[in-house]
C-alpha angles and dihedrals in degrees: 000000000000117000116188135166092201135042126025119359113255115245134196111276095232089056092050092049092047094049091048089056096244094125143324115286092257092050090047090057088056091051089053096048089048089059094243096126126078133184119203090344095310118113114235117210105163130079117239094046115138138208140176108246091199095057112015127087101236118185137181116203087346093305116120115241109261122236114271111282129212110268115262126195118190132181112205131184098218115213124219111268099046129100120226097233137090092245137008127210089211089056094238119155114276132208088244089070089061092055094039091135092062108103097197120088097251125171135187120273103226120330145273119207121257089251096044125092128204152072120348130172120223121189146147091222101108095183093055092044091052092049093049093052098041109114095224092063092058095200109202117244124187125207135183114214130186105215136205101250133352115290118222126221091269091059092046092050090051090055091049096050096038140265128230114260118174090346095305125100116235118243119262111287138188113246122182126173103222095196097041113154094024125112095239118141093222128049124231108215128196107202126182117193133178101206134056114222120163109290087341101164093049092047093047091053092047089051091061093046101260113102118203119257096184133359137194134174113230103176140029112190105302094348124102132144121175091180094068110095122207108287094022125112141177140185117262117249120244090254091052091051090051091049091048091051091051090051092048093051095049119096117210113209110195125162110265120233112240116253118261115265092244095043125136123229113284116246111246096198105035132166122289117292114266141156 
């Protein structure tokens, strides 16, 4: 939007918003196209617009862009009964309430369902958040699910090779039956996936005839912490942030399974990633 020959170099608005910790770069693009961003009193509604963060008055929903904050990286064990957003129109409890003492404007990276427990990253580093949620990076996520019934080897192999969801086969996954060989009525499944379709783990298990009774995420890329209890959180160490950046910058190139013959067109712009 701002074009200057002198002074600071103009940058794309979505990059400025992301760096300021307002939202991930993808979410910032949505804010712009919805007409919720203004520069020097003029509403901006098109992507590609630029501004100078050092000189321009940039606002989101009428609120002036805050000064750049120090980057914050938090690992939270989300309890059941919380939504993974900063606010909720249904007035349900949000994960932001758990980290209410954090002064920085952090937000969740991806989502966990209301009825799912487990690890969730919160940060104000928009570039890292965008990289972690980009489909091409295929960041591994591990879940433990208590199932209805005990799956046999045929069901486990189906999960490993992929099941059809919305006409598209899921990518290869790692599926291990934790309580194999026991006489339990219900199976405990450890499932590692590399994509993030809507309620994917639950839908995969339903597809093989074993609906999920309870679900928790135990690992995100290189991050895992069994000591964190539901509702507890901690800051990531410098080494963990470095490892997370390496994971976010890596691109996994696995052969894609052809679409099913009766499949429907894949949605290009789907809902936020969640478990």
